[in-house]
N, C-alpha and C positions, 0 to 999 in steps of 0.2 A: 515256142511255148513249151515249158518243161512238163514232165509227167505229172508233177504235183498240181500244177495249175489246170492242166487238162482234166484231171480227175475231178476236181471240185467244180469246174465249169459244167461238166457233164452231170454231176449230182445236182447242182443248183438248178440246171435246166429242167430236170425231171421233177424236182420238188416244186419249182415255181409253177409249172403247168398243172400240178396237182392241187396247189393252194390258191391259185388265182381265182378271182370272182367270188370269194367266200365272204360271208357276213360273220362278224365276230360274235361268238356265243358268250354269254355271261358265265364266268368261271364259278363253279360250285364245288364244294367239298363234301364227300360222302361221310356220314357220321360213322366212325369206327371206334372200337375200344380194345384195349389190350392191357392186362395187368400181370406183372411179373409175380411168380410164386414167392411166398415169404422166405427170405434168406435165413440161414442158420449159421452159427459159428462152428467152424470145423475143428477147433482146438479148445482146450481149457482156457479160460480168461488169463490164467497165469502164464500161459505160453503164447499170448497174443502177439507180443512184440519181440523181435530178435534181430541181431545184426547179421548182415549178409557177407559172405566171402565170395567175391566175383570169381567166376570160373568160365574160362573161354569156351565159346560155342560157335557153331557156324549156322547162321540164320539166313533165310531169304525173305525179304519183305515184299508184300503186295499192297498196293494202294491205287485207288481210282479217283477220278475227278469228273465232274459234270457241270454243265451250264446250259441255259436255254436262250434261244432267240424267239421273240414273240412279234408276230405281225397280225394284220387283219385277217390273214389267211390261216392262222393257227399257231401252234407251238412246234418249234424244232429244237429238240434236245440233243446235245453232243456229249459224249463221254470218252475217256481214255483211261488206260490202266498201265502201270509200270511194275516190273519186278526187279528188285535190286538185291545185292548180297554183300558179303564181307570180302571174300577173295576176288569175286568179279563184281565190281560196283554196280554196273548196269547189265542185267541179264536179258532185258528186252522190254519193248513197249508195244502197245496195240491201241489204235491202228498205227502202221508204220509206213508213212509216205516220204519221210524226210531223210532216209538213208541210215538212220539209227538201227541197231539190232532189233529185229522184230520178234514178236511172239505169234505162234501159229494158233491163235484163238479163233474159234468159230462161234462168234456171237455178234449181235448188232452193236454198232457204236453210234448210230443215229436213231432217233425216234421221232416220228412225224405224227402230230395230232392236229388234224385240220379243224377249222371252225365250222365246218358243215358236216353233218352226220351222213353216213351212207356213201361216202366217196370211195371209189375203187380205181385202182390203176394196176393192171396186170404186170407191167414191167417193174414198177416199184415193188410189188408183192413178191416178185421173183428174186429180188436182191437180198442176200442173207445178211448184209450189213445194215439194213434199215428195218426198224421195228414199227409195224403198223397196227399190231394187235397187242393188247395186254396179255400177261402170262395166263390169265383165266379165259382167254379167247375173245374178250370184248374188244371190238374195234376202237382204236384210240381216237379221241376227239378232244377239242379244247376244253370241254366241260369237265373233264377228269382232273384238270388242274396241273400246273407245272410241277408241283411237289411229287405227285404220284408218278407222272411220266418219267421225271428225272431219277427218282428212287428206283423204279423198276429197271431202267436202262443201266444205271451205274452198278446196282447190286448184282444183276445178272452177269455183267462184264467182269466184275471183281471175282465172282464165284468161279467163272470159267478159267480165270487166270491162276487160281490156286494150284492147279495141277502142274503149272510151269515153275513153281517154286521148288528149288532143290533143298535137300536136307530138311531142316525145321522151318515151316512157313511161319512168318511173323505177320500178323494181319493188323491193319489199322482199325481199331474199334473192337466191339465185342465179338466173340467167336460166332455167336448167333444173335444178330441185332433184333430189336423188338419189332421193327417195321410197323410201328404203332399207327402210322398215318395211312396204312394200306388196308383195303378190305380183307376180311378173314381168309377168303379162298386164295387170293394172291399171296398173302402173308405165308400161308401154309406151304404153298408151292415153292416160294423163295427159300424158306427154311429147309424144306426137303432137299432141294438141289444143293444148298450150301452144306448141309450136314453130310450128304453123300460124298462131297468133294473133300471134306476136312479129314486129314490124317489124324490119328490119335495124338501125335506130338505137336499139333498146331498150337500156336500161342497168340492170344489176342492182346493188344496194347490199347487201353482206353486212356486217352490223354485228357478228356474233358470229364472230370468227376465232380464239378461244382454243383451239379444237379443230382448226382447219384446219392442214394441213401442206403445202399446194401449193407455196408458196415455198421452204420448208425442203427438200422433196424435189427441186425443180427445180434447186437449187443444189448438190446432192450431187456432180455431176461437177466442180464448180469449188471444192471445199473448200479446196485449197491456195492458190489465187489469192485466195479470199475472206479467208483468214486473213492473207495477206501484205498485202492492200490495206486491210482494215478491222480486223485484229487480233482476229478472232473466228472460231469454227468453227460452221457452221450445224448440225452434227450434235449439238451440245450443247443445242439448243433443242427443246422439245417442241411448240411451236406457232408459226404465222406471227406471231401477235401478239407473242410474246416476242422473236422475231428482229427484227421491224421496230422494236419499242420500243427494243431495244438499239442498233440502228443509228442511230435518231433521237437517242438519248442521246449517242452518240459524235460525230455529225456536225452536229447543229443548233446554231446560235449565234443569240443575240438580235440584232436583233428577229426573232423566229421567222417563217418562211414555210412554206407548204404544201410537202411533199416527196412525191415519187412513187417507186415501186419497181416495176420490171417492164418489159414484161408477162411473165406466165407463161402458157403455152399449155397448155390441157388439153381433153379431149374427153368431156364427160359425155354418155352415151347416143349416142356417135358423132358429136356435133356440136362443131365447133371453137369454143372460147370463149377470149377474151383477158382475162386477169385482172390488174389493176393494184392495188397497195396504196397507199393515200393516207393520209398523216399530216397531220392538220389541227390547227394550233395553236389552242387556246382563248383564248389571249392572247399578244400579240406579245412580252411580256417575262416571262411565267410559263411554266416548262417543263412544260406539260401539253398533251397531244395526244389527239385522237380518231383512232383508226386503223380504217379500213374497207377493204373490198375492192370494187373497181369492175369490173364485168364487161361485156363488149361482144361481139357476134357478129362484129364486123369490127375490123380493126386500124386504129383511128381515132386519128390524132394529135390531141391536144387534148381528148380525152374527159375526162381528169382535170382539165384547166384549167376545163372547163365545170362539173364537179361541185364543184370547189373554190370556185366563185363563189357557191354556194348558202349562205344563212345556216344555222347549225346550231341544232337543237332542244336542249332541256335534257338529252337523253340522248346528245348528241354526234353524232347522225346528221343528214343534210340535212333542213331544216325540212319540205319537202313530204312526205317519208316519215314524219317524226315526227307531223305533223298528220293524215295519212291513218290512221296507226296509232291515234291518239287518238280520232278520229271513229268508226272501225270498232269499237273497243272499247266506246265509249259506246253506240252503236246496238245492238251485240250484247248488252251488259249490260241494256239496257232490254227487249229481246226475251226474254231468259232470265227476268227477274223477272216480266214479264207472263205468260209461259207457266206459270211455277211457281205463281203465284197462281190462274190459271185452272184448272190441273190439280188443285190442291188443293181447289178448289170442287166438283170432280166426284169427290172421294175418292181421287185418285191422289197419294200422298205420295212425295216424293223421298227417296233414301237419304242417308246422311251424306256420301258423296262428292259427291252432287248438291248438297247444301246448301253444301258448301265451294265448289263451282263458282259458286253464286249469290253467296256472300259475296265472292268474288274478282272478280266482274264489275265 
């Protein structure tokens, strides 16, 4: 039996003894609220749109992935994180059981939320790779819900990995996520930890902007000028993606070049962030663009030039991010499958939702 198998059999044996004999609790979600401060435009409307001149830069990307197994005994969440780069494609992963280059991260990659309150296990509590308590000190149990347990586990792991990124860290998602589904105390602590780890040069890449309205709202005071200059009204768009796509369609001419919009200034959790929108052509003569948001803690001229120099992955995001996402998902998928098999060997069967998680890994 190899080391990988032995490790997961041991973990599964500890977890199964902790979860056996539990009755499933009804999952409830705590009512939480979070509202982003109103965004403002950081330039004159006449300077909103400009072409980008790609400038080579050296980035390291950080991304994590998580999934949960659910049984009558509770929730078992699994997370993994990867750091990739330009000169060195894979800088490391965590956890690292498979022989790939590892990261010396001191953070849990497993979270255990049993379906019975008040359970304690001294041995499990002594293991630094298993999270049994929420960041606010609350003992984890199934009533907290899968979303909260996974978000805390993955976010904490990603934050700890930031210090392992060399040169300029490139993060998947906002520099300071809203964590809107989490209670306020947990949210504040996660933000505090993340901000403390972020270097001033860190860059956030937001690839899902179909629900974002930062740019749309920042342009509200300039609606008449926007209509006169570009022939459109920002209030008619339901997302930043729709607005930027329309502007690109009106303004871009072949051979297509990268275009930037902004910055927009907003203050998540009281921290000033500069957000640019970047439209990257997938081909110089085909009208197809990848639209992303680029975030920085400082007003850095040329940040969009540097991001525009990166090759794009198949999903239209900068390749270091795409590769970190792929590696983290593969490592997490392997962990989930290994744990599922090991747990089943001790008589712990996962629920339908848990089986779906394994199938999607």
